[in-house]
N, CA, C and O of each residue as an XYZ file, in Angstrom:
464
protein
N      92.398     83.570     91.244
C      93.552     83.977     92.027
C      93.740     85.485     91.871
O      93.870     86.034     90.777
N      93.744     86.111     93.048
C      93.911     87.581     93.068
C      95.343     87.933     92.756
O      96.245     87.098     92.827
N      95.524     89.145     92.422
C      96.873     89.637     92.130
C      97.834     89.530     93.324
O      99.002     89.169     93.182
N      97.288     89.863     94.511
C      98.042     89.697     95.720
C      98.425     88.301     96.053
O      99.529     88.035     96.531
N      97.467     87.359     95.789
C      97.789     85.908     96.117
C      98.779     85.434     95.037
O      99.730     84.731     95.377
N      98.609     85.765     93.823
C      99.602     85.371     92.778
C     101.002     85.862     93.136
O     101.960     85.092     93.061
N     101.143     87.181     93.540
C     102.400     87.695     93.899
C     103.012     86.956     95.077
O     104.209     86.673     95.073
N     102.200     86.638     96.094
C     102.699     85.952     97.260
C     103.243     84.578     96.881
O     104.321     84.172     97.314
N     102.469     83.879     96.066
C     102.860     82.517     95.591
C     104.198     82.587     94.821
O     105.134     81.822     95.054
N     104.221     83.549     93.896
C     105.459     83.778     93.089
C     106.659     84.020     93.986
O     107.734     83.476     93.735
N     106.501     84.797     94.991
C     107.614     85.124     95.896
C     108.017     83.893     96.690
O     109.190     83.735     97.032
N     107.067     83.023     96.988
C     107.495     81.790     97.710
C     108.309     80.835     96.767
O     109.277     80.189     97.168
N     107.879     80.805     95.602
C     108.577     79.889     94.651
C     109.896     80.491     94.133
O     110.874     79.775     93.918
N     109.902     81.816     93.937
C     111.098     82.446     93.437
C     111.503     83.572     94.383
O     111.120     84.721     94.166
N     112.245     83.274     95.396
C     112.747     84.291     96.325
C     113.579     85.394     95.648
O     113.621     86.508     96.169
N     114.202     85.146     94.577
C     115.040     86.099     93.826
C     114.017     87.300     93.313
O     114.315     88.494     93.342
N     112.875     86.815     92.882
C     111.905     87.785     92.368
C     111.370     88.707     93.512
O     111.135     89.906     93.362
N     111.200     87.980     94.712
C     110.707     88.827     95.835
C     111.754     89.905     96.181
O     111.388     91.039     96.492
N     113.018     89.569     96.131
C     114.053     90.512     96.451
C     114.061     91.668     95.380
O     114.137     92.839     95.752
N     113.988     91.350     94.123
C     113.973     92.336     93.054
C     112.758     93.168     93.212
O     112.854     94.384     93.048
N     111.605     92.614     93.520
C     110.366     93.463     93.833
C     110.616     94.435     94.878
O     110.273     95.609     94.741
N     111.217     93.988     95.948
C     111.479     94.957     97.091
C     112.428     96.061     96.632
O     112.216     97.224     96.976
N     113.472     95.728     95.863
C     114.431     96.701     95.368
C     113.659     97.690     94.516
O     113.844     98.892     94.708
N     112.820     97.281     93.601
C     112.118     98.130     92.706
C     111.159     99.017     93.473
O     110.944    100.161     93.074
N     110.555     98.519     94.595
C     109.633     99.286     95.361
C     110.276    100.498     96.006
O     109.676    101.568     96.114
N     111.545    100.293     96.441
C     112.293    101.305     97.055
C     112.670    102.405     96.144
O     112.589    103.593     96.453
N     113.127    101.911     94.888
C     113.527    102.769     93.715
C     112.275    103.606     93.347
O     112.365    104.827     93.213
N     111.154    102.968     93.193
C     109.916    103.628     92.717
C     109.582    104.752     93.779
O     109.375    105.911     93.420
N     109.544    104.391     94.992
C     109.134    105.416     96.047
C     110.115    106.564     95.990
O     109.673    107.712     96.022
N     111.384    106.345     95.911
C     112.387    107.425     95.904
C     112.148    108.306     94.627
O     112.125    109.534     94.709
N     111.979    107.658     93.484
C     111.764    108.409     92.242
C     110.570    109.276     92.369
O     110.629    110.457     92.026
N     109.435    108.720     92.869
C     108.188    109.496     92.969
C     108.412    110.659     93.898
O     107.952    111.764     93.613
N     109.131    110.445     95.046
C     109.383    111.556     96.045
C     110.221    112.639     95.413
O     109.938    113.825     95.588
N     111.209    112.269     94.708
C     112.072    113.292     94.041
C     111.262    114.099     93.027
O     111.340    115.326     92.978
N     110.461    113.355     92.197
C     109.637    114.037     91.189
C     108.627    114.998     91.853
O     108.425    116.113     91.370
N     107.988    114.560     92.972
C     107.063    115.291     93.659
C     107.643    116.577     94.233
O     106.964    117.604     94.268
N     108.911    116.527     94.690
C     109.610    117.688     95.263
C     109.861    118.662     94.066
O     109.649    119.865     94.218
N     110.295    118.178     92.921
C     110.602    119.119     91.793
C     109.306    119.729     91.326
O     109.302    120.910     90.976
N     108.222    119.016     91.297
C     106.985    119.587     90.782
C     106.388    120.558     91.776
O     105.739    121.537     91.404
N     106.626    120.263     93.084
C     106.135    121.168     94.100
C     106.842    122.559     93.992
O     106.249    123.619     94.193
N     108.151    122.461     93.661
C     108.913    123.684     93.487
C     108.689    124.331     92.119
O     109.310    125.339     91.784
N     107.790    123.731     91.341
C     107.513    124.113     89.943
C     108.704    124.339     89.108
O     108.915    125.374     88.476
N     109.502    123.257     89.147
C     110.799    123.221     88.349
C     110.646    122.222     87.240
O     109.804    121.326     87.299
N     111.442    122.376     86.258
C     111.570    121.402     85.130
C     112.942    120.653     85.437
O     113.730    121.105     86.267
N     113.179    119.506     84.736
C     114.403    118.858     84.768
C     115.573    119.731     84.330
O     116.692    119.628     84.832
N     115.253    120.610     83.353
C     116.284    121.574     82.824
C     116.682    122.554     83.919
O     117.852    122.928     83.998
N     115.727    122.993     84.788
C     115.948    123.892     85.883
C     116.974    123.179     86.846
O     117.980    123.772     87.236
N     116.703    121.986     87.184
C     117.588    121.290     88.137
C     118.937    121.120     87.517
O     119.943    121.214     88.221
N     119.014    120.863     86.173
C     120.312    120.803     85.509
C     121.106    122.104     85.609
O     122.312    122.095     85.854
N     120.417    123.202     85.417
C     121.028    124.484     85.542
C     121.519    124.822     86.972
O     122.495    125.550     87.147
N     120.788    124.252     88.027
C     121.078    124.553     89.389
C     122.090    123.596     89.968
O     122.471    123.730     91.131
N     122.538    122.625     89.176
C     123.340    121.577     89.820
C     124.477    121.128     88.740
O     124.581    121.695     87.652
N     125.216    120.183     89.100
C     126.184    119.493     88.210
C     125.601    118.282     87.624
O     126.309    117.522     86.963
N     124.360    118.054     87.821
C     123.646    116.810     87.294
C     123.219    117.190     85.826
O     122.842    118.317     85.507
N     123.319    116.172     85.016
C     122.860    116.296     83.591
C     121.395    115.870     83.516
O     120.913    115.126     84.370
N     120.704    116.339     82.507
C     119.323    116.001     82.262
C     119.117    114.492     82.254
O     118.207    114.045     82.952
N     119.858    113.674     81.545
C     119.709    112.276     81.544
C     119.834    111.679     82.939
O     119.093    110.757     83.279
N     120.766    112.193     83.764
C     120.881    111.648     85.092
C     119.625    111.975     85.923
O     119.155    111.164     86.720
N     119.121    113.150     85.712
C     117.958    113.614     86.501
C     116.720    112.691     85.986
O     115.903    112.242     86.790
N     116.649    112.472     84.765
C     115.619    111.531     84.205
C     115.663    110.168     84.887
O     114.630    109.638     85.296
N     116.832    109.616     85.006
C     117.060    108.358     85.541
C     116.734    108.325     87.108
O     116.240    107.332     87.642
N     117.040    109.453     87.766
C     116.722    109.631     89.197
C     115.158    109.505     89.399
O     114.674    108.884     90.346
N     114.436    110.125     88.464
C     112.985    110.156     88.534
C     112.313    108.941     87.891
O     111.087    108.834     87.914
N     113.079    108.049     87.333
C     112.411    106.831     86.704
C     112.163    105.828     87.863
O     112.972    105.650     88.773
N     110.969    105.187     87.748
C     110.562    104.315     88.856
C     111.280    102.941     88.880
O     111.080    102.180     89.827
N     112.106    102.605     87.871
C     112.838    101.497     87.837
C     114.299    101.772     87.525
O     114.657    102.860     87.075
N     115.132    100.780     87.767
C     116.598    100.988     87.565
C     117.423    100.950     88.841
O     116.907    100.644     89.916
N     118.634    101.245     88.724
C     119.507    101.186     89.862
C     119.245    102.335     90.884
O     118.848    103.445     90.530
N     119.498    101.983     92.190
C     119.338    103.028     93.122
C     120.483    104.048     92.951
O     121.623    103.634     92.737
N     120.227    105.323     93.036
C     121.324    106.295     92.930
C     122.180    106.326     94.229
O     121.775    105.865     95.296
N     123.371    106.895     94.056
C     124.172    107.019     95.244
C     123.711    108.289     96.069
O     123.003    109.170     95.582
N     124.160    108.292     97.294
C     123.652    109.319     98.254
C     124.052    110.820     97.674
O     123.221    111.728     97.678
N     125.204    110.973     97.248
C     125.632    112.260     96.809
C     124.719    112.821     95.696
O     124.378    114.004     95.678
N     124.338    111.912     94.763
C     123.519    112.334     93.696
C     122.075    112.787     94.213
O     121.503    113.771     93.745
N     121.578    112.043     95.144
C     120.261    112.415     95.733
C     120.419    113.765     96.472
O     119.544    114.622     96.353
N     121.484    113.964     97.210
C     121.598    115.259     97.907
C     121.737    116.375     96.868
O     121.074    117.404     96.995
N     122.584    116.200     95.841
C     122.662    117.317     94.845
C     121.323    117.626     94.129
O     121.050    118.778     93.794
N     120.494    116.587     93.900
C     119.169    116.839     93.282
C     118.302    117.661     94.295
O     117.633    118.620     93.911
N     118.332    117.278     95.522
C     117.501    117.990     96.577
C     118.008    119.419     96.760
O     117.213    120.351     96.883
N     119.307    119.588     96.776
C     119.793    121.000     96.874
C     119.481    121.841     95.665
O     119.193    123.032     95.779
N     119.540    121.202     94.472
C     119.129    121.944     93.250
C     117.671    122.423     93.228
O     117.304    123.385     92.553
N     116.874    121.701     94.000
C     115.390    122.014     94.137
C     115.195    122.992     95.225
O     114.067    123.434     95.444
N     116.319    123.399     95.993
C     116.163    124.190     97.170
C     115.251    123.464     98.162
O     114.476    124.091     98.884
N     115.357    122.117     98.186
C     114.495    121.314     99.132
C     115.376    120.886    100.377
O     116.554    121.204    100.538
N     114.663    120.168    101.171
C     115.273    119.599    102.393
C     115.004    118.109    102.530
O     114.078    117.552    101.941
N     115.794    117.539    103.276
C     115.674    116.043    103.427
C     115.781    115.645    104.879
O     116.648    116.148    105.593
N     114.925    114.756    105.331
C     114.998    114.247    106.696
C     115.231    112.726    106.566
O     114.549    112.041    105.805
N     116.172    112.247    107.299
C     116.565    110.819    107.198
C     116.445    110.329    108.742
O     116.988    110.964    109.646
N     115.780    109.287    108.946
C     115.696    108.697    110.275
C     115.908    107.107    110.234
O     115.748    106.430    109.219
N     116.269    106.641    111.411
C     116.439    105.094    111.454
C     115.733    104.712    112.687
O     115.678    105.460    113.664
N     115.182    103.519    112.640
C     114.373    102.964    113.826
C     114.521    101.452    113.893
O     114.673    100.788    112.868
N     114.478    100.957    115.010
C     114.488     99.427    115.211
C     113.059     98.901    114.918
O     112.847     97.693    114.808
N     112.148     99.771    114.802
C     110.728     99.392    114.546
C     110.328     99.787    113.158
O     110.951    100.672    112.572
N     109.288     99.150    112.591
C     108.827     99.516    111.224
C     108.228    100.915    111.273
O     107.515    101.308    112.197
N     108.579    101.655    110.180
C     108.049    102.994    110.009
C     107.053    102.963    108.950
O     107.127    102.167    108.014
N     106.056    103.876    109.093
C     105.049    104.104    107.976
C     105.224    105.538    107.492
O     105.092    106.516    108.228
N     105.540    105.589    106.168
C     105.751    106.968    105.684
C     104.585    107.885    105.824
O     104.764    109.101    105.895
N     103.370    107.340    105.869
C     102.130    108.099    105.966
C     102.078    108.882    107.357
O     101.363    109.873    107.503
N     102.884    108.367    108.362
C     102.939    109.035    109.618
C     103.685    110.409    109.498
O     103.614    111.227    110.415
N     104.361    110.637    108.419
C     105.225    111.846    108.250
C     104.573    112.768    107.193
O     105.120    113.829    106.893
N     103.451    112.391    106.645
C     102.845    113.284    105.594
C     101.465    113.730    106.101
O     100.610    112.893    106.393
N     101.263    114.974    106.197
C      99.984    115.460    106.698
C      99.087    115.734    105.501
O      99.452    116.582    104.687
N      98.004    115.117    105.339
C      97.175    115.264    104.069
C      96.598    116.731    104.001
O      96.161    117.194    102.948
N      96.623    117.423    105.171
C      96.041    118.833    105.215
C      97.093    119.836    105.262
O      96.841    121.011    105.526
N      98.340    119.384    104.998
C      99.479    120.364    105.057
C      99.372    121.319    103.842
O      98.802    121.041    102.787
N      99.994    122.472    104.131
C      99.996    123.469    103.005
C     101.027    123.094    102.054
O     101.780    122.143    102.265
N     101.083    123.842    100.974
C     101.989    123.492     99.870
C     103.429    123.583    100.316
O     104.266    122.975     99.648
N     103.793    124.249    101.331
C     105.169    124.333    101.722
C     105.527    123.262    102.765
O     106.590    123.320    103.383
N     104.648    122.310    102.946
C     104.924    121.271    103.955
C     105.577    120.049    103.188
O     105.841    120.113    101.987
N     105.805    118.992    103.924
C     106.371    117.742    103.413
C     105.718    117.271    102.225
O     104.499    117.095    102.249
N     106.452    117.026    101.090
C     105.878    116.535     99.898
C     105.708    115.064     99.879
O     104.665    114.585     99.434
N     106.710    114.279    100.356
C     106.706    112.868    100.237
C     107.613    112.199    101.303
O     108.618    112.797    101.689
N     107.317    111.083    101.747
C     108.206    110.298    102.748
C     108.443    108.991    102.148
O     107.649    108.519    101.333
N     109.570    108.350    102.541
C     109.912    107.083    102.070
C     110.309    106.185    103.255
O     111.273    106.451    103.973
N     109.534    105.125    103.425
C     109.946    104.165    104.521
C     110.419    102.923    103.851
O     109.834    102.475    102.865
N     111.515    102.336    104.397
C     112.118    101.134    103.841
C     111.969    100.088    104.881
O     112.397     98.952    104.679
């Protein structure tokens, strides 16, 4: 049984695990996008702490791939501390984050995208 088949079977048997997996996937993508932005700006977590009202433990939790999803205000403060920008869009159709990331973009282009 492949990993994908096992996961599909598990999700059929335990829908609660399927929901938790989806939640963790969103948190993981958000954390990786935030960390990518910080690294693109060549900043440390301490730099973000100095530029914001966020503490280093909060910043660490934001960048952790598991755990609770942060509130909107915390995400915005993190992005502002990085001197970054954020684009949010909504659609009735499924979005693919790869449509928004140009693999040949310069370093000043979009770092990461998150489709839910």
